[in-house]
Every structure is written in structure tokens, then in C-alpha cells.
PyMOL commands that place a pseudoatom at each C-alpha (Angstrom):
pseudoatom trace, name=CA, resn=MET, resi=1, chain=A, elem=C, hetatm=0, pos=[5.460, -11.141, -11.186]
pseudoatom trace, name=CA, resn=ASN, resi=2, chain=A, elem=C, hetatm=0, pos=[4.937, -8.619, -13.975]
pseudoatom trace, name=CA, resn=ALA, resi=3, chain=A, elem=C, hetatm=0, pos=[1.918, -8.214, -16.216]
pseudoatom trace, name=CA, resn=THR, resi=4, chain=A, elem=C, hetatm=0, pos=[1.248, -6.073, -19.253]
pseudoatom trace, name=CA, resn=LEU, resi=5, chain=A, elem=C, hetatm=0, pos=[-1.968, -4.130, -18.777]
pseudoatom trace, name=CA, resn=GLU, resi=6, chain=A, elem=C, hetatm=0, pos=[-4.275, -2.313, -21.144]
pseudoatom trace, name=CA, resn=LEU, resi=7, chain=A, elem=C, hetatm=0, pos=[-5.452, 0.880, -19.515]
pseudoatom trace, name=CA, resn=CYS, resi=8, chain=A, elem=C, hetatm=0, pos=[-8.420, 3.060, -20.443]
pseudoatom trace, name=CA, resn=CYS, resi=9, chain=A, elem=C, hetatm=0, pos=[-9.785, 6.013, -18.547]
pseudoatom trace, name=CA, resn=GLN, resi=10, chain=A, elem=C, hetatm=0, pos=[-12.826, 8.200, -19.023]
pseudoatom trace, name=CA, resn=GLN, resi=11, chain=A, elem=C, hetatm=0, pos=[-14.062, 11.231, -17.113]
pseudoatom trace, name=CA, resn=MET, resi=12, chain=A, elem=C, hetatm=0, pos=[-17.772, 11.468, -16.472]
pseudoatom trace, name=CA, resn=PRO, resi=13, chain=A, elem=C, hetatm=0, pos=[-20.024, 13.837, -14.548]
pseudoatom trace, name=CA, resn=VAL, resi=14, chain=A, elem=C, hetatm=0, pos=[-22.337, 12.432, -11.911]
pseudoatom trace, name=CA, resn=LEU, resi=15, chain=A, elem=C, hetatm=0, pos=[-25.767, 13.983, -11.874]
pseudoatom trace, name=CA, resn=GLN, resi=16, chain=A, elem=C, hetatm=0, pos=[-27.239, 15.125, -8.576]
pseudoatom trace, name=CA, resn=PRO, resi=17, chain=A, elem=C, hetatm=0, pos=[-30.558, 13.790, -7.307]
pseudoatom trace, name=CA, resn=ILE, resi=18, chain=A, elem=C, hetatm=0, pos=[-33.598, 15.552, -8.772]
pseudoatom trace, name=CA, resn=GLY, resi=19, chain=A, elem=C, hetatm=0, pos=[-34.512, 18.536, -6.643]
pseudoatom trace, name=CA, resn=LYS, resi=20, chain=A, elem=C, hetatm=0, pos=[-31.013, 18.930, -5.196]
pseudoatom trace, name=CA, resn=GLN, resi=21, chain=A, elem=C, hetatm=0, pos=[-29.184, 20.325, -8.226]
pseudoatom trace, name=CA, resn=SER, resi=22, chain=A, elem=C, hetatm=0, pos=[-29.150, 23.826, -6.754]
pseudoatom trace, name=CA, resn=ARG, resi=23, chain=A, elem=C, hetatm=0, pos=[-27.512, 22.652, -3.511]
pseudoatom trace, name=CA, resn=TYR, resi=24, chain=A, elem=C, hetatm=0, pos=[-24.823, 20.319, -4.859]
pseudoatom trace, name=CA, resn=LEU, resi=25, chain=A, elem=C, hetatm=0, pos=[-22.201, 20.571, -7.555]
pseudoatom trace, name=CA, resn=ALA, resi=26, chain=A, elem=C, hetatm=0, pos=[-21.992, 17.739, -10.076]
pseudoatom trace, name=CA, resn=PRO, resi=27, chain=A, elem=C, hetatm=0, pos=[-18.779, 15.874, -9.244]
pseudoatom trace, name=CA, resn=GLU, resi=28, chain=A, elem=C, hetatm=0, pos=[-16.494, 14.869, -12.084]
pseudoatom trace, name=CA, resn=LEU, resi=29, chain=A, elem=C, hetatm=0, pos=[-15.383, 11.250, -11.645]
pseudoatom trace, name=CA, resn=THR, resi=30, chain=A, elem=C, hetatm=0, pos=[-12.799, 9.267, -13.545]
pseudoatom trace, name=CA, resn=VAL, resi=31, chain=A, elem=C, hetatm=0, pos=[-13.310, 5.612, -14.373]
pseudoatom trace, name=CA, resn=LEU, resi=32, chain=A, elem=C, hetatm=0, pos=[-10.096, 3.600, -14.788]
pseudoatom trace, name=CA, resn=HIS, resi=33, chain=A, elem=C, hetatm=0, pos=[-10.315, 0.239, -16.506]
pseudoatom trace, name=CA, resn=ALA, resi=34, chain=A, elem=C, hetatm=0, pos=[-7.199, -1.932, -16.432]
pseudoatom trace, name=CA, resn=ARG, resi=35, chain=A, elem=C, hetatm=0, pos=[-7.007, -5.464, -17.727]
pseudoatom trace, name=CA, resn=LYS, resi=36, chain=A, elem=C, hetatm=0, pos=[-4.227, -7.922, -18.402]
pseudoatom trace, name=CA, resn=ARG, resi=37, chain=A, elem=C, hetatm=0, pos=[-3.213, -8.254, -22.017]
pseudoatom trace, name=CA, resn=ASP, resi=38, chain=A, elem=C, hetatm=0, pos=[-2.864, -11.854, -23.289]
pseudoatom trace, name=CA, resn=PRO, resi=39, chain=A, elem=C, hetatm=0, pos=[-3.976, -13.828, -20.211]
pseudoatom trace, name=CA, resn=PRO, resi=40, chain=A, elem=C, hetatm=0, pos=[-2.788, -17.448, -19.947]
pseudoatom trace, name=CA, resn=ALA, resi=41, chain=A, elem=C, hetatm=0, pos=[-5.044, -20.115, -21.428]
pseudoatom trace, name=CA, resn=ARG, resi=42, chain=A, elem=C, hetatm=0, pos=[-7.806, -21.391, -19.122]
pseudoatom trace, name=CA, resn=ARG, resi=43, chain=A, elem=C, hetatm=0, pos=[-7.333, -18.513, -16.670]
pseudoatom trace, name=CA, resn=LEU, resi=44, chain=A, elem=C, hetatm=0, pos=[-9.608, -15.617, -15.939]
pseudoatom trace, name=CA, resn=ARG, resi=45, chain=A, elem=C, hetatm=0, pos=[-8.502, -12.261, -17.295]
pseudoatom trace, name=CA, resn=PHE, resi=46, chain=A, elem=C, hetatm=0, pos=[-7.162, -9.930, -14.616]
pseudoatom trace, name=CA, resn=GLU, resi=47, chain=A, elem=C, hetatm=0, pos=[-9.380, -6.855, -14.618]
pseudoatom trace, name=CA, resn=TRP, resi=48, chain=A, elem=C, hetatm=0, pos=[-9.861, -3.796, -12.391]
pseudoatom trace, name=CA, resn=LYS, resi=49, chain=A, elem=C, hetatm=0, pos=[-12.512, -1.130, -12.710]
pseudoatom trace, name=CA, resn=LEU, resi=50, chain=A, elem=C, hetatm=0, pos=[-11.839, 1.807, -10.419]
pseudoatom trace, name=CA, resn=VAL, resi=51, chain=A, elem=C, hetatm=0, pos=[-13.757, 5.034, -9.910]
pseudoatom trace, name=CA, resn=THR, resi=52, chain=A, elem=C, hetatm=0, pos=[-12.034, 8.056, -8.396]
pseudoatom trace, name=CA, resn=ASN, resi=53, chain=A, elem=C, hetatm=0, pos=[-12.743, 11.715, -7.820]
pseudoatom trace, name=CA, resn=LEU, resi=54, chain=A, elem=C, hetatm=0, pos=[-9.015, 12.463, -8.013]
pseudoatom trace, name=CA, resn=PRO, resi=55, chain=A, elem=C, hetatm=0, pos=[-7.803, 14.204, -11.157]
pseudoatom trace, name=CA, resn=VAL, resi=56, chain=A, elem=C, hetatm=0, pos=[-6.387, 11.957, -13.880]
pseudoatom trace, name=CA, resn=ARG, resi=57, chain=A, elem=C, hetatm=0, pos=[-4.966, 14.106, -16.652]
pseudoatom trace, name=CA, resn=SER, resi=58, chain=A, elem=C, hetatm=0, pos=[-2.248, 11.843, -18.013]
pseudoatom trace, name=CA, resn=ARG, resi=59, chain=A, elem=C, hetatm=0, pos=[-1.195, 8.233, -18.418]
pseudoatom trace, name=CA, resn=ALA, resi=60, chain=A, elem=C, hetatm=0, pos=[1.301, 8.672, -15.569]
pseudoatom trace, name=CA, resn=GLU, resi=61, chain=A, elem=C, hetatm=0, pos=[-1.452, 9.884, -13.233]
pseudoatom trace, name=CA, resn=ALA, resi=62, chain=A, elem=C, hetatm=0, pos=[-3.666, 6.925, -14.203]
pseudoatom trace, name=CA, resn=ILE, resi=63, chain=A, elem=C, hetatm=0, pos=[-0.833, 4.498, -13.430]
pseudoatom trace, name=CA, resn=GLU, resi=64, chain=A, elem=C, hetatm=0, pos=[-0.234, 6.307, -10.138]
pseudoatom trace, name=CA, resn=LYS, resi=65, chain=A, elem=C, hetatm=0, pos=[-3.873, 5.736, -9.106]
pseudoatom trace, name=CA, resn=LEU, resi=66, chain=A, elem=C, hetatm=0, pos=[-3.601, 2.032, -10.014]
pseudoatom trace, name=CA, resn=ASP, resi=67, chain=A, elem=C, hetatm=0, pos=[-0.433, 1.765, -7.917]
pseudoatom trace, name=CA, resn=TRP, resi=68, chain=A, elem=C, hetatm=0, pos=[-2.264, 3.336, -4.991]
pseudoatom trace, name=CA, resn=TYR, resi=69, chain=A, elem=C, hetatm=0, pos=[-5.069, 0.809, -5.349]
pseudoatom trace, name=CA, resn=ALA, resi=70, chain=A, elem=C, hetatm=0, pos=[-2.573, -2.046, -5.491]
pseudoatom trace, name=CA, resn=MET, resi=71, chain=A, elem=C, hetatm=0, pos=[-1.226, -0.868, -2.118]
pseudoatom trace, name=CA, resn=ARG, resi=72, chain=A, elem=C, hetatm=0, pos=[-4.695, -1.373, -0.661]
pseudoatom trace, name=CA, resn=TRP, resi=73, chain=A, elem=C, hetatm=0, pos=[-4.032, -5.076, -0.117]
pseudoatom trace, name=CA, resn=LYS, resi=74, chain=A, elem=C, hetatm=0, pos=[-0.942, -4.369, 1.979]
pseudoatom trace, name=CA, resn=ILE, resi=75, chain=A, elem=C, hetatm=0, pos=[-2.940, -1.887, 4.038]
pseudoatom trace, name=CA, resn=GLU, resi=76, chain=A, elem=C, hetatm=0, pos=[-5.763, -4.430, 4.519]
pseudoatom trace, name=CA, resn=THR, resi=77, chain=A, elem=C, hetatm=0, pos=[-3.231, -7.038, 5.692]
pseudoatom trace, name=CA, resn=CYS, resi=78, chain=A, elem=C, hetatm=0, pos=[-1.666, -4.570, 8.113]
pseudoatom trace, name=CA, resn=ASP, resi=79, chain=A, elem=C, hetatm=0, pos=[-5.092, -3.671, 9.492]
pseudoatom trace, name=CA, resn=LYS, resi=80, chain=A, elem=C, hetatm=0, pos=[-5.996, -7.348, 9.930]
pseudoatom trace, name=CA, resn=ILE, resi=81, chain=A, elem=C, hetatm=0, pos=[-2.784, -8.023, 11.838]
pseudoatom trace, name=CA, resn=LEU, resi=82, chain=A, elem=C, hetatm=0, pos=[-3.328, -5.009, 14.074]
pseudoatom trace, name=CA, resn=LYS, resi=83, chain=A, elem=C, hetatm=0, pos=[-6.897, -6.055, 14.830]
pseudoatom trace, name=CA, resn=SER, resi=84, chain=A, elem=C, hetatm=0, pos=[-6.287, -9.753, 15.395]
pseudoatom trace, name=CA, resn=GLY, resi=85, chain=A, elem=C, hetatm=0, pos=[-2.641, -10.085, 16.401]
pseudoatom trace, name=CA, resn=PHE, resi=86, chain=A, elem=C, hetatm=0, pos=[-2.189, -6.929, 18.426]
pseudoatom trace, name=CA, resn=LYS, resi=87, chain=A, elem=C, hetatm=0, pos=[-5.864, -6.648, 19.377]
pseudoatom trace, name=CA, resn=ASP, resi=88, chain=A, elem=C, hetatm=0, pos=[-5.767, -2.915, 18.626]
pseudoatom trace, name=CA, resn=GLU, resi=89, chain=A, elem=C, hetatm=0, pos=[-9.447, -2.535, 19.390]
pseudoatom trace, name=CA, resn=GLU, resi=90, chain=A, elem=C, hetatm=0, pos=[-8.950, -3.291, 23.071]
pseudoatom trace, name=CA, resn=PRO, resi=91, chain=A, elem=C, hetatm=0, pos=[-9.123, -0.189, 25.294]
pseudoatom trace, name=CA, resn=ARG, resi=92, chain=A, elem=C, hetatm=0, pos=[-5.396, -0.249, 26.125]
pseudoatom trace, name=CA, resn=LEU, resi=93, chain=A, elem=C, hetatm=0, pos=[-4.503, 0.569, 22.481]
pseudoatom trace, name=CA, resn=HIS, resi=94, chain=A, elem=C, hetatm=0, pos=[-7.004, 3.341, 21.776]
pseudoatom trace, name=CA, resn=THR, resi=95, chain=A, elem=C, hetatm=0, pos=[-4.482, 6.189, 21.700]
pseudoatom trace, name=CA, resn=ALA, resi=96, chain=A, elem=C, hetatm=0, pos=[-1.815, 6.941, 19.117]
pseudoatom trace, name=CA, resn=ASP, resi=97, chain=A, elem=C, hetatm=0, pos=[0.933, 6.735, 21.765]
pseudoatom trace, name=CA, resn=ARG, resi=98, chain=A, elem=C, hetatm=0, pos=[-0.089, 3.223, 22.764]
pseudoatom trace, name=CA, resn=LEU, resi=99, chain=A, elem=C, hetatm=0, pos=[-0.280, 2.020, 19.136]
pseudoatom trace, name=CA, resn=THR, resi=100, chain=A, elem=C, hetatm=0, pos=[3.221, 3.268, 18.258]
pseudoatom trace, name=CA, resn=ASN, resi=101, chain=A, elem=C, hetatm=0, pos=[5.150, 0.284, 19.650]
pseudoatom trace, name=CA, resn=PRO, resi=102, chain=A, elem=C, hetatm=0, pos=[2.981, -2.485, 18.121]
pseudoatom trace, name=CA, resn=ILE, resi=103, chain=A, elem=C, hetatm=0, pos=[3.049, -0.720, 14.744]
pseudoatom trace, name=CA, resn=ALA, resi=104, chain=A, elem=C, hetatm=0, pos=[6.839, -0.339, 14.927]
pseudoatom trace, name=CA, resn=VAL, resi=105, chain=A, elem=C, hetatm=0, pos=[7.207, -4.068, 15.687]
pseudoatom trace, name=CA, resn=PHE, resi=106, chain=A, elem=C, hetatm=0, pos=[4.897, -4.975, 12.811]
pseudoatom trace, name=CA, resn=CYS, resi=107, chain=A, elem=C, hetatm=0, pos=[6.882, -2.809, 10.377]
pseudoatom trace, name=CA, resn=ILE, resi=108, chain=A, elem=C, hetatm=0, pos=[10.112, -4.551, 11.358]
pseudoatom trace, name=CA, resn=LEU, resi=109, chain=A, elem=C, hetatm=0, pos=[8.521, -8.010, 10.963]
pseudoatom trace, name=CA, resn=ARG, resi=110, chain=A, elem=C, hetatm=0, pos=[7.203, -7.247, 7.474]
for i in range(1, 110): cmd.bond("trace and resi %d" % i, "trace and resi %d" % (i + 1))
show_as sticks, trace
zoom trace
């Protein structure tokens, strides 16, 4: 399914807590606001508001950050399967070597 999105982005500094300005730099954050153009009648408008400390200097970089966020749901699903299906939190799967086979099987099943 494809959607046409309106995308706005704005950089903004974040002020440090009072009394700590000398110890911390003010980070520059970027707020990305994406929403679906012309949503169907009687449906909520699709809308994301993301905040990142990664540089966003162009439209292409803003779209890249949205694509990364969209991948989050696949990562969450993978994590859920590993935790529930493969029981990755049991002691026998606490090393990278022991997780390799279950992850390989999961990737094939996707």
C-alpha cells in the first residue's frame, strides 16, 4: 500500500538544565512531522512526529529517517518472536554463538 505524505522538518536546540549549561552542550534536534495527504473519509489521518539527533540536511535525508522508523515495526516483531518463540532470554541462548542458529531459522521463515 502506498500513501502520499506531507513532510515538514525543523531543527531546534534543546536547552540544558539551569546550572548545568557549563557542563553540557546544547544538542541540536530535528523534528520530523509526516502526515498522510487526503486521508479517506471517516478514517483517522496517518501522522508521525519523530525527534532525532541525527543530521537532516535535505529532503532525501528526512525520508531516509522516516524509512528507518518504518523498519522499527519489523524489528519489534523479530524481537517478539525471539523472546517468545525461541525463548532467547533463557540461559542457553545468552551468547551470540548460541543465538546464531535461531536467528538464521527466523530469517528464512520470514
